[in-house]
C-alpha positions in Angstrom: -102.3 -2.4 -67.6 -99.4 -3.4 -70.0 -97.1 -0.3 -68.4 -97.9 -2.0 -65.1 -96.8 -5.2 -66.0 -93.5 -3.8 -67.8 -92.6 -2.4 -64.6 -93.4 -5.3 -62.7 -91.0 -7.5 -64.4 -88.4 -4.7 -64.4 -89.0 -4.7 -60.7 -88.5 -8.6 -60.6 -85.1 -8.2 -62.5 -83.6 -4.9 -60.7 -84.4 -7.1 -57.5 -82.8 -10.4 -58.9 -79.9 -8.1 -59.4 -79.5 -6.4 -56.3 -80.1 -9.5 -54.4 -76.4 -11.3 -54.7 -77.2 -13.7 -51.6 -81.0 -13.9 -51.5 -82.7 -14.0 -48.4 -83.2 -17.9 -48.4 -80.4 -18.5 -45.4 -82.7 -17.0 -42.7 -83.7 -19.0 -40.1 -86.8 -22.0 -41.2 -89.5 -21.2 -38.8 -91.0 -23.7 -36.9 -93.1 -26.6 -38.4 -96.5 -26.9 -37.9 -97.6 -29.7 -36.1 -99.8 -30.5 -38.9 -97.3 -30.4 -42.1 -96.4 -33.8 -41.6 -100.2 -35.3 -41.8 -100.9 -33.2 -44.4 -98.0 -33.3 -46.2 -99.0 -37.4 -46.2 -102.3 -36.6 -47.3 -101.0 -35.1 -50.2 -98.7 -37.8 -51.4 -101.0 -40.7 -50.5 -103.7 -38.5 -52.8 -101.2 -37.7 -55.4 -100.6 -41.6 -55.6 -104.2 -42.6 -55.2 -105.1 -40.4 -58.2 -102.6 -42.0 -60.2 -102.7 -45.4 -60.1 -106.7 -45.9 -60.7 -107.2 -48.1 -63.3 -103.4 -47.9 -64.7 -103.8 -51.3 -66.2 -107.0 -50.9 -67.6 -106.4 -49.1 -71.1 -104.0 -50.3 -73.6 -100.6 -49.1 -74.7 -101.1 -46.3 -77.0 -98.3 -46.3 -80.1 -95.7 -44.3 -77.8 -96.1 -46.5 -74.9 -95.4 -49.6 -76.8 -92.2 -48.4 -78.5 -91.9 -47.5 -74.9 -92.2 -51.1 -73.9 -90.0 -52.3 -76.8 -86.9 -50.4 -75.9 -87.4 -51.5 -72.4 -87.7 -55.5 -73.1 -85.7 -55.5 -76.4 -82.2 -56.9 -76.5 -80.0 -53.4 -75.4 -78.8 -53.5 -78.9 -81.9 -53.5 -80.8 -83.3 -50.6 -77.6 -80.6 -48.5 -78.3 -81.2 -48.9 -82.2 -84.7 -48.1 -81.8 -84.4 -45.1 -79.9 -81.6 -43.6 -82.1 -83.7 -44.0 -84.8 -86.3 -41.5 -83.4 -84.6 -37.9 -83.4 -86.4 -36.5 -80.7 -85.4 -39.8 -78.4 -82.6 -39.7 -75.2 -82.2 -43.2 -73.4 -82.0 -42.1 -70.0 -85.8 -43.0 -69.3 -86.0 -45.9 -71.3 -82.5 -47.8 -69.5 -84.3 -46.8 -66.1 -86.9 -49.1 -66.9 -84.8 -52.2 -68.1 -84.0 -52.4 -64.3 -87.3 -53.2 -62.8 -90.1 -55.6 -64.2 -92.3 -54.3 -67.3 -94.6 -57.4 -68.1 -97.8 -55.9 -68.5 -99.3 -52.2 -69.0 -99.7 -51.8 -64.8 -95.7 -52.4 -64.3 -95.4 -50.6 -67.3 -96.4 -47.5 -66.5 -95.5 -47.6 -63.0 -92.2 -46.0 -63.0 -94.0 -42.9 -64.3 -96.2 -43.0 -61.2 -93.5 -42.9 -58.7 -91.6 -40.4 -61.4 -94.7 -37.9 -60.2 -95.4 -38.6 -57.1 -91.7 -38.1 -56.1 -91.9 -35.0 -57.9 -94.6 -33.6 -56.1 -92.8 -34.9 -52.8 -89.5 -33.0 -54.2 -91.4 -29.6 -54.8 -92.0 -29.4 -51.3 -88.6 -30.5 -50.1 -87.4 -27.7 -52.2 -90.2 -25.1 -51.4 -88.7 -25.5 -48.0 -84.9 -26.0 -48.5 -85.2 -22.3 -50.7 -88.4 -20.4 -49.5 -88.1 -21.3 -45.7 -92.0 -21.6 -45.7 -94.1 -25.0 -44.8 -97.1 -23.1 -45.9 -95.7 -22.5 -49.3 -94.4 -26.1 -49.5 -97.9 -27.6 -49.3 -99.9 -24.9 -51.2 -97.6 -26.1 -54.2 -97.8 -29.5 -53.3 -101.2 -30.0 -53.1 -101.7 -27.7 -56.2 -99.3 -30.5 -58.0 -101.2 -33.4 -56.4 -104.7 -32.5 -58.1 -103.2 -31.1 -61.3 -104.8 -32.9 -64.1 -102.1 -32.2 -66.5 -99.6 -34.2 -64.5 -101.7 -36.7 -63.4 -102.3 -37.8 -66.9 -99.1 -37.6 -67.6 -97.5 -39.7 -64.4 -101.0 -42.5 -66.0 -98.1 -42.8 -69.2 -95.6 -44.9 -69.8 -93.2 -41.8 -71.2 -91.0 -40.0 -69.7 -92.7 -36.7 -68.9 -92.4 -36.7 -65.1 -89.1 -37.8 -65.3 -88.3 -34.7 -66.8 -90.4 -32.7 -64.2 -88.5 -34.1 -61.3 -85.2 -33.6 -62.8 -86.3 -30.2 -63.9 -86.8 -29.6 -60.1 -83.7 -31.4 -59.1 -81.4 -29.2 -61.0 -82.8 -26.1 -60.2 -82.3 -27.0 -56.6 -79.2 -28.1 -56.6 -78.2 -24.3 -59.1 -79.6 -22.7 -56.1 -77.4 -24.4 -53.3 -74.8 -23.3 -54.9 -76.1 -20.1 -55.7 -76.0 -19.2 -52.0 -72.8 -20.0 -51.4 -72.8 -23.8 -50.6 -70.3 -24.2 -53.4 -68.9 -27.8 -51.7 -67.2 -30.5 -53.8 -70.4 -32.6 -53.5 -72.6 -30.0 -54.4 -71.0 -29.6 -58.0 -71.2 -33.0 -58.3 -74.3 -33.4 -57.7 -75.4 -30.7 -60.1 -73.4 -32.2 -62.3 -74.8 -35.4 -62.3 -78.2 -34.3 -62.1 -77.6 -32.1 -65.0 -76.2 -34.7 -67.0 -78.5 -37.2 -66.9 -81.4 -34.2 -67.1 -79.7 -34.0 -70.7 -80.0 -37.9 -71.4 -84.1 -37.7 -70.4 -85.0 -34.9 -72.6 -84.0 -32.4 -74.9 -86.8 -29.7 -73.8 -84.3 -29.9 -70.1 -82.1 -27.2 -71.8 -84.0 -25.2 -71.3 -82.6 -25.1 -67.5 -79.1 -24.0 -68.2 -80.9 -21.2 -70.4 -82.3 -19.5 -67.5 -79.7 -20.4 -65.1 -77.7 -18.6 -67.7 -79.7 -15.7 -67.6 -79.4 -15.3 -64.1 -75.9 -15.8 -64.4 -75.8 -12.9 -66.8 -77.2 -10.5 -64.6 -75.0 -11.0 -61.5 -71.7 -11.2 -63.6 -69.5 -9.1 -61.5 -70.6 -10.8 -58.5 -70.9 -14.4 -59.3 -67.3 -14.3 -61.3 -66.0 -17.7 -60.1 -69.7 -19.4 -60.0 -69.8 -18.7 -64.0 -66.8 -19.9 -64.6 -67.2 -23.8 -62.5 -70.8 -23.4 -64.1 -69.6 -23.2 -67.6 -67.3 -26.3 -66.6 -70.3 -28.4 -65.4 -72.6 -27.7 -68.3 -69.5 -28.6 -70.4 -69.5 -32.2 -68.7 -72.9 -32.5 -67.9 -73.7 -32.2 -72.2 -70.8 -34.0 -73.1 -72.7 -37.2 -72.8 -75.9 -36.4 -74.8 -73.5 -34.6 -77.7 -72.3 -38.0 -78.7 -75.4 -39.7 -78.5 -76.4 -36.8 -81.0 -73.5 -37.6 -83.3 -74.8 -41.1 -83.2 -77.9 -40.0 -84.4 -76.6 -38.1 -87.2 -74.8 -41.3 -88.7 -77.5 -43.2 -87.8 -80.4 -41.1 -89.5 -82.8 -41.9 -91.7 -85.1 -39.8 -93.6 -89.0 -40.0 -93.1 -92.0 -38.4 -94.4 -92.6 -35.3 -91.6 -95.9 -36.2 -89.5 -96.3 -32.5 -87.8 -99.7 -30.7 -87.8 -100.9 -27.5 -88.4 -98.7 -24.5 -86.9 -100.3 -23.1 -83.6 -102.0 -20.2 -83.4 -102.3 -17.3 -80.8 -104.7 -19.1 -79.2 -103.1 -22.0 -78.2 -100.9 -20.3 -76.1 -104.0 -19.6 -73.6 -105.2 -23.1 -74.2 -101.7 -24.0 -73.2 -102.2 -22.5 -70.2 -105.2 -23.9 -69.5 -104.1 -27.4 -69.9 -100.9 -26.8 -67.8 -103.1 -25.4 -65.0 -106.6 -26.6 -65.0 -106.2 -29.5 -67.5 -107.7 -29.2 -70.7 -110.1 -32.2 -72.9 -111.2 -30.6 -75.4 -113.4 -28.8 -74.0 -114.9 -26.1 -71.5 -116.4 -27.2 -68.4 -117.6 -25.1 -65.5 -116.1 -27.1 -63.0 -112.3 -26.0 -64.8 -113.3 -22.1 -63.5 -112.2 -22.4 -59.6 -108.4 -24.4 -61.2 -108.3 -21.4 -63.9 -108.9 -18.5 -61.6 -106.6 -20.0 -58.9 -103.9 -20.4 -61.8 -104.3 -16.7 -63.4 -105.3 -14.9 -59.9 -101.6 -16.4 -58.6 -99.2 -15.1 -61.6 -101.2 -12.0 -61.4 -100.2 -11.5 -57.9 -96.7 -12.4 -58.3 -96.1 -10.0 -60.7 -98.0 -7.3 -58.8 -95.6 -8.3 -55.7 -92.9 -7.6 -57.6 -90.9 -10.4 -55.5 -87.0 -9.6 -56.7 -85.6 -12.5 -55.9 -82.9 -14.7 -58.5 -84.9 -17.9 -57.7 -87.7 -16.1 -58.4 -86.9 -14.7 -61.5 -85.4 -17.9 -62.5 -89.0 -19.3 -62.7 -90.5 -16.8 -64.7 -87.5 -16.9 -67.7 -88.0 -20.6 -67.4 -91.4 -20.1 -68.6 -89.9 -18.2 -71.9 -88.8 -21.1 -74.1 -92.4 -21.6 -74.2 -92.9 -18.8 -76.2 -89.6 -19.5 -78.5 -91.0 -22.8 -79.2 -94.5 -21.3 -80.3 -92.5 -18.8 -82.4 -90.8 -21.6 -84.2 -93.6 -23.6 -84.6 -95.8 -20.8 -85.9 -93.4 -19.6 -88.3 -91.0 -22.1 -89.7 -91.7 -25.8 -91.3 -91.3 -27.8 -88.0 -93.7 -27.9 -85.5 -93.4 -29.2 -82.1 -95.4 -27.1 -80.0 -96.8 -30.0 -77.7 -98.2 -29.3 -74.0 -96.6 -32.7 -72.7 -93.2 -31.2 -74.1 -93.6 -28.8 -71.4 -93.1 -30.8 -68.3 -89.7 -28.9 -67.6 -91.1 -25.8 -67.3 -94.1 -26.9 -65.3 -92.2 -26.5 -62.0 -92.1 -22.6 -63.0 -95.3 -22.7 -63.0 -96.2 -24.1 -60.0 -93.7 -21.7 -57.9 -95.1 -18.3 -59.1 -98.8 -19.5 -58.7 -97.9 -20.7 -55.2 -95.6 -17.5 -54.6 -98.1 -15.1 -55.6 -100.5 -16.5 -53.3 -98.1 -16.8 -50.8 -98.7 -12.7 -50.2 -102.5 -12.8 -49.5 -103.9 -13.6 -45.4 -104.8 -17.1 -44.8 -108.4 -17.5 -45.0 -107.9 -16.5 -48.9 -104.8 -18.7 -49.5 -106.9 -21.6 -47.4 -109.4 -20.8 -50.2 -107.5 -20.8 -53.1 -106.6 -24.6 -52.3 -109.7 -25.6 -51.8 -110.6 -25.0 -55.4 -107.4 -26.1 -56.7 -108.3 -29.2 -55.0 -111.7 -29.4 -55.6 -111.1 -28.4 -59.6 -108.6 -31.5 -59.5 -111.1 -33.7 -57.6 -114.0 -33.0 -60.2 -111.8 -33.2 -63.8 -110.6 -36.7 -62.7 -113.7 -38.0 -61.6 -115.3 -37.0 -64.7 -112.2 -38.6 -66.8 -112.2 -41.6 -64.1 -115.9 -41.6 -64.7 -116.4 -41.6 -68.6 -112.6 -42.9 -69.5 -111.7 -40.6 -71.6 -108.0 -41.4 -70.8 -107.6 -44.1 -73.1 -105.7 -42.6 -76.3 -105.7 -46.0 -78.3 -107.5 -48.9 -78.1 -105.5 -51.4 -79.9 -106.6 -54.4 -77.8 -110.2 -54.0 -78.8 -109.3 -53.3 -82.4 -107.1 -56.5 -82.2 -110.0 -58.7 -80.8 -112.5 -57.5 -83.6 -110.2 -58.1 -86.4 -109.2 -61.4 -85.0 -112.7 -62.5 -84.9 -113.1 -62.3 -88.6 -109.3 -62.5 -90.0 -108.4 -64.7 -92.8 -104.8 -66.0 -92.8 -104.1 -64.6 -96.5 -106.0 -61.4 -95.6 -103.4 -58.3 -95.8 -102.8 -55.2 -93.3 -102.9 -51.5 -95.0 -101.1 -49.1 -92.4 -99.7 -45.6 -92.4 -96.1 -46.1 -90.6 -94.3 -49.4 -89.2 -95.6 -47.9 -85.5 -99.2 -48.7 -86.7 -98.5 -52.5 -87.4 -96.2 -52.9 -84.3 -99.1 -51.2 -81.9 -102.0 -53.6 -83.9 -99.5 -56.8 -83.4 -99.0 -55.8 -79.7 -102.4 -57.4 -79.0 -103.2 -59.7 -82.0 -102.7 -63.2 -81.7 -101.4 -64.9 -84.9 -98.6 -67.8 -86.0 -97.9 -66.6 -88.9 -96.1 -63.6 -90.4 -98.6 -61.2 -91.4 -99.2 -59.7 -95.2 -98.3 -55.6 -94.7 -98.9 -53.0 -97.0 -97.3 -50.0 -95.7 -98.2 -46.9 -97.5 -95.1 -44.2 -95.8 -91.6 -44.2 -94.9 -89.2 -44.2 -97.4 -87.1 -47.7 -96.2 -90.5 -49.2 -97.7 -90.9 -50.7 -101.0 -94.3 -50.7 -102.1 -96.2 -53.1 -104.4 -97.2 -51.7 -107.9 -100.4 -53.7 -107.8 -102.4 -54.3 -105.2 -103.7 -58.2 -106.0 -107.4 -59.0 -105.4 -108.0 -60.1 -101.4 -109.2 -58.4 -98.2 -107.6 -55.5 -96.7 -107.5 -54.4 -93.1 -106.9 -51.1 -92.9 -105.9 -49.9 -90.2 -106.4 -45.9 -89.2 -104.9 -44.1 -86.4 -106.7 -41.2 -85.8 -104.6 -38.3 -87.9 -105.7 -35.6 -85.8 -102.9 -34.6 -83.3 -104.1 -32.4 -81.0 -101.6 -30.8 -79.1 -102.8 -29.6 -75.7 -105.5 -33.2 -75.6 -103.8 -35.8 -73.8 -106.9 -37.9 -73.3 -109.0 -39.7 -75.9 -109.6 -37.4 -79.0 -113.3 -37.3 -80.8 -114.0 -39.6 -83.7 -112.9 -38.7 -86.9 -114.2 -39.5 -90.0 -112.3 -42.1 -92.2 -114.1 -40.7 -95.7 -113.3 -37.2 -95.2 -110.2 -35.8 -97.3 -106.9 -35.3 -94.8 -103.0 -35.6 -95.7 -102.7 -38.6 -94.3 -101.8 -41.3 -96.4 -104.0 -43.7 -95.2 -106.8 -41.6 -96.3 -105.8 -41.0 -99.8 -105.6 -45.1 -100.2 -108.9 -45.4 -99.0 -111.0 -43.0 -100.6 -109.6 -44.4 -104.2 -111.5 -48.1 -102.9 -114.6 -46.5 -100.5 -116.4 -48.6 -102.7 -115.4 -51.4 -101.5 -115.2 -51.1 -97.8 -117.1 -53.7 -96.3 -116.8 -53.5 -92.6 -116.0 -50.2 -90.8 -115.5 -50.2 -87.3 -114.5 -47.2 -84.8 -112.6 -47.6 -81.3 -110.5 -45.3 -79.2 -108.0 -43.5 -81.5 -108.0 -46.2 -83.6 -110.8 -47.3 -86.7 -110.8 -50.4 -88.6 -111.9 -51.0 -91.5 -112.2 -53.8 -94.1 -111.7 -53.5 -98.3 -113.1 -56.2 -100.2 -112.2 -56.7 -104.2 -111.6 -59.1 -107.1 -109.4 -57.5 -109.2 -109.8 -60.1 -112.5 -113.7 -59.4 -112.0 -114.1 -55.7 -111.7 -116.5 -53.6 -113.6 -115.2 -51.7 -116.2 -114.6 -47.9 -115.0 -114.2 -49.3 -112.0 -110.9 -48.7 -109.6 -110.1 -51.6 -108.3 -106.5 -53.1 -108.4 -104.7 -49.7 -109.2 -100.8 -48.9 -109.4 -99.7 -48.1 -105.7 -99.2 -44.3 -106.5 -100.1 -43.5 -103.0 
């Protein structure tokens, strides 16, 4: 099997090298009469799945940061983005052009970017592969993909990342196929520039492009020279942004989780293709079979075209990030960062199934639709798409809060998220346990302390509600360290999705001998 896979990859690379002028210029077949109706059904279904109860769940902490950057004065929004070292500004600036007054409106642009990405995938399949059936298959696979649906319902840049990945790849192959007009170069450069300003993960695109160009350097020398110029122009703004980020860099405590294991690669494939919610369910089996089967069919067919090799190469940054995260102190291996690579899976799986008879292709498409529908039906029924229920947590505290109470949080984002739903008319007494720019008092006075404890478990695969955690179990969280020293003074305890609220109450003046009431702040 390994030998066959080796020769499949070699054949693919040789085909891409010999395919200097791919057969994407052949005449486009006649459009089937049913294409428009099926494409419209795919787009409407994708919109319905992404818009369902869009404004119901509370914003989670990352979305609340998005809301701030969309609504705050521009200097404050830019400063906040600069202080987050893995963020670039384009997505947040687009939100400043549309209404974002509530949860629904804040998430709506992600929905629209997601649906637009599905339409663009079908367009690219027709223009670059000259195949209406491939367009419908790829569009349906993506429309019912639980991973893409979940990210489309989140006020973050992920669906824009996907859209830009497809768009830049399309214009690259427009140039590759010989249509090197001024308009094409401008569109390729502009889309690349905006892509790099959307997220750093989109630098996987020039990596894959460089590999393809390198394999054809003798035949594509003029294209390579102009491509390098376009990349310098496109990368310049993000390089300037990175310079500003370094000038504003503030040291913070690391928040990395445990390094990924080998099995995480398999779970990532499961997550990106059939949706992962932390447990195995029988209804994901057809989707996994179709995804894995499509990849196997693709490599067995050894479809040696440059664009096919490009999609295969575009998946390799996932392996690179895995190696970096597994063998270094920095763990950035999180499935949602692979949105830039998702178009590669879409087209590779669709290309694999394109070689089978029509009935098998239709059965595979039906399996994808049923799997995605079942997964989302369960998700919508159980409402497991709410990551952090700040609304309920704030309502619970509001009914028991005294004006002189203290709040204990791990980071600034925790109290910011809580305050988003907590109504008050005075300055809150906040004890922030981490981040180097915060001064912690030497002694905690007598009183009531509301501990706002975000779920410390960062599941690198699961975008849905995380399982409940035990706040009294030791873990690396600074909140856990603070809480465990005062566990006998906990008088109230309530768990919500992604966040737990505890009330710690003690009197330092009447502390029994040997008890731990008002200790030094050594957390």
